N, C-alpha and C positions, 0 to 999 in steps of 0.2 A: 297603755302605749303600744303594746303588741297588736291590740285590736284595731287601734287607729291606723297603724302601719299596714295592716292587711286591708283595711277599707281603702286606704289611699292607693295601694297597689292595684286592687280590683277596679278602682275608679279610673286610674290611668290606663289600665289595660282596656276598659270599655271605651274610653275616649279615643285611644289609638285605633281600635277596631272600627269605630264609627267613622273616623277620618279616612281610614283606608277604604271603607265601603263607599263613602261619598266621593272619594277621588275616582274610584273605579266606576261608579255609577255615572258621573258627569264627564268622564273622559271620552272624547270621541272614539268610536270603535271602527276599526277597519272592516271593510266588506270582505266576506268570505265567499269567493265565487265557486263554491263546490255544490253542485246539484244535489239536493236532498229531497225535494218535493214533500217535505214534512209540514203538517199543519201547524206546527209550533215554531217553524223556522221563519224569522223575519229578514233573513239575508236575501240577496237578489234572486238566487235560484231556489228559494224555498216557496211554500204555498200558504203562508199565513194570510197575506193580503187576498190571494186568489180565493181561498176558502171563505174568508169573511165577506168578500163581495158576492160570491155565489150564494152563500147562505141568506144574505139579505135580498137577493134577486130572484132566486128559484125556490119555489115552495116545495118543502120536503127534501131539500138538499142536505146530505150528511156525509161524514167521513167515517169509514169503518176499517177494520183490520181483518178482513175475511177474504179467503181465497174463492175462486170460481166454484169449487166444490161445496164450500160452506154456504155461499150464496144460493147455490142450487138446492141445497138441503132445506132451506127456509120454506120452500113450497112442498107441501106433503106429497102431492102427486109425483113431483120430480124425485123426491127422496125415495119413495117406494119403487119407482122405475130404476133408480140407481142401485138399489139393493139387489134387484133381479138381473143385474147386468151379466153375471157369470152363467146364468142358466138360459139365456136367450141368445140367439145369433145376432150378428150386426144388422142384417136386413130386417129382422123382426124388431130390433130395437129402434131402427130408424123410422119404421112405419108406426111404432107404438108411441113415439113422442107426439103428444097432443099439444096444440097451441093453448096458451093460458088465456083467460078472458082479458080484455083490455085493461080493466081495473086492477088486475094482479100483475101486470107486466111492469118491469123496471128498466131504467137506463143506468148502465154501469160504466164508470169512467176510470181508466188506469193511466196515470201520469208518472212514469218512471224512466230511468235512464237506460239501463241495460238489464231488464229482468230476465229470469230463467224460468220458463214454464215447463212443468213436468207433463208426462203423458196423461195423468189424471186431470191436470188443469185444462189441457187441450180438449179432452172429452167432455169435461164439464162446460167449457165455453161453447162447444158445438151443441150441446143440449140446451143451453140458455138461449142460443140464437134460434133454435128450432121451436122453442116455446114462445117465441115472439118478442123476446127482450132485445134491447139495443145495447151494444157494447162498443165503446170507443177506446182504442189503444193508442196512446200517445207515447211512443217509445223512440229512443235514439238508435237502438239496434234491434232488429228483428231476427231472433235466433232461427236456427235451421229447422227446429221443430215446428215453429209457427209458419215459416215459409213453406215447408214441405206440406203442411196440412192444407193450406189455402192456395198453393202453388203460385207463389209470387217471389220476387227477388228485389234486391236493393243495391244501390251503388253509392259510394261516399265521394263527394266532390271537395268538401272542406272538413277541417277538424274542429269540433266544437270546443268551447272554453273561453273564459274571460281573457286569457293571455293572447289568444289569437285574435279576439275582437279588438283589443287594445292595439296590437300591432297592425291590424287592418286599418283602424282608424288613424294611427300615426302615419301610415304610408299615404293617406289622403284618398283612399278608395271610396266610392259611393256605395250606398245601400242597394240591395237587390230588391226586386219586386216579386210579390206573391199575388197571383191572380185568382180571385175567388169567383167561380162561375155563377151563372144566372140560375135561380131556382124559383120556386112558386112564391116565395115571400121577399126575396132580396134581389136587387139588381146586381149587375157585375160591378165588382169593386177591386181596388188595388191596395195592397198593404206593403209598405217599405220596411224591410228589416236587413240586418247584416246577414251575409251569406252563411256565417257560422251558426246562425240560429236554425237554419234548415240544411244541415250538411248532407242528408241522405235524400236519395230519389228512389221512389218505388216504381217497379216495373211489373206489368201484368205477365204472369206466366214465369216459369223457371226452367232452366236447363243446366244440370249439373251432373258431371260424371265423377265417379269415385273409383279409380283404378284399383285401389287396395281392397275394395269391397264391391265387386261388380253387381252383385245381387241388390245393393242399395242404391244403384245409380238411378237418378231421377231425370226424366224428360217429360216435362209437362209444360205445354205452351199456352195453356189457358187457365184462367182463374177457376178455382173450385167453388163455384157459387152459381146461383140462378141467373143473376145479372149484376152488373157493376156500373159505376160511373166515377168520374174524377172531379170532385168539388174544388180542389185547389191545385194550381199548377205554379211552377216557377217561371222566371223570365225566358227560359228556353222552351217552354211548353211541356216540360216533364212533370210527371205526377209527383205531388208532395203529400197528397191525401187521397185515399181510395175509399169508396163506399161500396161494400159487398152486400147484396140481398141474398140471404140464406133462409129459405122457408119464409115465415112471416117476421123473422128478426133481421136486423141490420148490423153489420160489422163495419166500423170506421177504423181505417189504419191511418194514422197521422204520424209523420216523421219529424214534427216540430214540437217536442215536449217542452223545450225551454220557453215556448210562447205561452205555456199554461203555468207560469210562475209569477212571482212578485214583479221581477223585472220585465217580463213579457207583457204583463198587464198594465204596468205603469210607463212603458216606453212609448211616448207620444200617443198617437191615436191607434195603436195596435191592439187595444182592448177589444176593438170591434172584430178582430180576427178570431179571438178565442170565443166570443159570444156568438159569432156567425156560425162556427162549427158546433157549439154547444146547442144551437137552435135546432140542429137535426135530432137532438135527443128529446124533443118536446113530446108531450102526451103521456109521460111517466115520470115518477119521482127519480131524480139523479143521485146516484150513490158513487162516491169516489172511494176506491179501496187502496190501502196502503200496504197490503199483505205482501207484495212483490218487491218492496224497496228495502234497501240496507238499513233504514231507519225505522222499520216497522216495530211496533212496541213488543219488546222482549225477544226479537228475532236473533239479536246478537248478544244479548245480556246473559251471563252465566247464572244470574239469580232468577231467571224466568220461572224455573220450576218451584223455587222457594216461595216466590210471590204469587204463584197460581193456587197454592194450597193455604187456606186460612190458618191451620195450626202452625205450619212452617213459617208462615208470614209473621205471626205473632211471636214465634220463637226468635226469629231474626230481630224484630223490634226490641224485645226484652234483652237480647244479647247486646245490642247497640246501646241501649240505656244503661246496662250494667258496666259497659266499658267507659261510658261517659262519667258515671259516678266514681269509678275506680280512678280515672284520670283526675277528677276533681279533688278527691281525698289524698291521692298519692302526690299531688303537686304541692301540698303543704310542706312548710320547712321543717325539717327534722333535726334533732340534736344528735350529732354524730359523736362517737367516742373520740375523745382527744388523745392522740398518740403521745406516748412518753418520749420526750426529746432528751436524749442523753447528752451530757456536756462533751464538748470535743476533747479528745485525749491529747495531752501534752507530748508532742512528738519531737520536742526541741533536742533532747539528748540523742535520740535516734538519728535525727538529721544531722547533728554534729558529727556523730560517729561515722555515718555514711560519707559525709563530706571529707572528714579526715582520712578515712580509708581510701577515698578516691585520690586525694593528693598524695597519699603515701605510696600508692601504686604507681602514680605517674612520676614520682620522684622529682617534683618541680618545686625545689626549695625557694627559688627566687620569687615565684608567684605567691607563695605563702608569705613570704617576707614582705612583699609589696602590699598585700591585703592587711597584714598586721599593721604596717605603717599607716595605712588609710584609717583603720579603726582607732589607732593611737592618736591620729590628728583630730578625729571626731570627738574622742573623749576629752582631749585637752581643750577643745573649743567649748564643750559643754561645761567643763569644770572652771575654766578661766576666762573664757570669752576670747582667747587668743587663737587666730586663724593662722596655722602653720602652712596652709596652701594659698596664701595671699600673693605669692610671687616675689617676696622679699629675698634679698641675698641670704645665703646659707649661714653667714657669720652672724648676721643680725638675728636670724631665727634661733641659732644656738645660744646667743647671749640672752635672749628673752626667755628661752626655755630654761637656761641656767637660773635666771632670776625666779621663775616660777617654782623650780625644784629646790632652790636655796643652796645650790652648789657653786663652786668656783667656775667662772666662765672659761678660764684658761685650761681647766681639766675637762670641761664638757666638750670644747670645740674639737679636739682630735677624734673623740668617739663619735660625735654626730657627724663629722666630715666623712669618716670611714663608712658610716651607715648610708649616707646619701651616695657615696661613691659606688657601693655594692648595688644600690637600687638603680643607678644609671648605666652602668656598664652592661655589655651584651653577654658576658660570660656567665656561667652558671655559679650558684652559691652553694657551698658545701653544707651539709647538715649541721656540723659543728658551728660554722659561722652563723647559720640561721638561728640556732638555738641561743647563741651568745647575744646576738642583737635583739632577739625577742625578750630575753631575760632583762636586758638593759632598758627596753621600753616599759616593761612591767615594773621595773624598779622606779623609772622616772614617774610613772603613773602614781605609784604608792607615795613618792616624795611630794608630788604636786598635791595629793589629797591631804597629806599630813601638813604641808606648808600652808595651804589654803584654810585648813581647819584651824591651825594656830593663829593665822592672821585674823580670821573672823572672831576667834575668842578674845584676842587682845583688843580688837576694836570694840567688842561688846563690853569688856571690862572697863576700858577707858571711858566709854560713854556712860556707863553706870556710875563710875567714881565722880565724873564731872557733874552728873545729875545730882548725886548726893551732896556735893559741895555747894552747888547752887541752892539746893533746899535748905542747907544750914544757914547760908547767908540770908 
């Protein structure tokens, strides 16, 4: 029976878990409009659909989690050059960077929201460009380190985000236009998007003063590149994307990262915008890196070190399995020790003593006499069925009480009348009077018990004698 009960419990538990899973699986999910650019995110601002379409459209397309420095080390010549960076000057280093052969070059795509590039990343980016690689940075915010390196600036006209887009659509505003310029393969085209999808405008050159650090003041009015062009402009003619030619490499700065997401790719005919810009990366396999995003693998996880080492990884797995086994065996029902329940102590005598002491200190004899009379009435009703509190006249009650006690009614009436008088008047009752009336009520109770017992005995004897006489006849 116990085994059957356990099986039924686990069966019901499994059914409940299955129902909860099916409910959660088939319940419509709300969209989360948080830009992640993750290849596993199917939300509007994820990159699951984007990566899937590019993987089937571009040969050699892949998504990696490597920084510019790690991508640079994949080439043996670049790695050897990077190791000698401390021993050569900048002029020697710039002249020492040799372009890679066309078949070894790559196209690197970065689609993030507000990444932070370190000095090492900037140097590695410059080296990748001088080797002849193509790099496209699709960012919402270009940090000072990147702007200072290539001498550009940006301004923000709108705030990106789903809430602003909904408010913009609710107010009845129309979409903005993005003008894609003419190139060798494509004619001029127009793409209509919400202004919040391209909130930033890029400007050639930068001019920024820092009063707190005069030595760091920047005044550069030209882009730090060999040449440049503007492939995309907004409706006002301002640059939304820049193409910088640095050595044999090309750097694309695009301020519309949300257009390279699931929503941007599926929003009307705007997929042509992303493919139009990605067409500039032709001639080399495209690699999209997620190393600079908040959702990069292991970047924010505290277990990244444990999962990076196989021994620690197996130790973690064994610990989790041991915890599951402990929870499974510890969840069984156990026979607990039954505590000894002591019977309640009879505190009636103590309660009576406390009550009597309380009334004795209060010296309220009339209250005690009233309570005694109530108890006496209840006892008479239990013994004889006669209700002394039915509202009958005192004379009739006295006569019936005399009948129940077996006394003369004329002798009972004065005593009972005095008792009722003491209970009704407003004056206090002395202790002697209280004791006298209580003794009389106790005596009446005894008489009623004796009289009722005698009456019952006579009735039983008469019944038995009559029965015997009937039997003889």
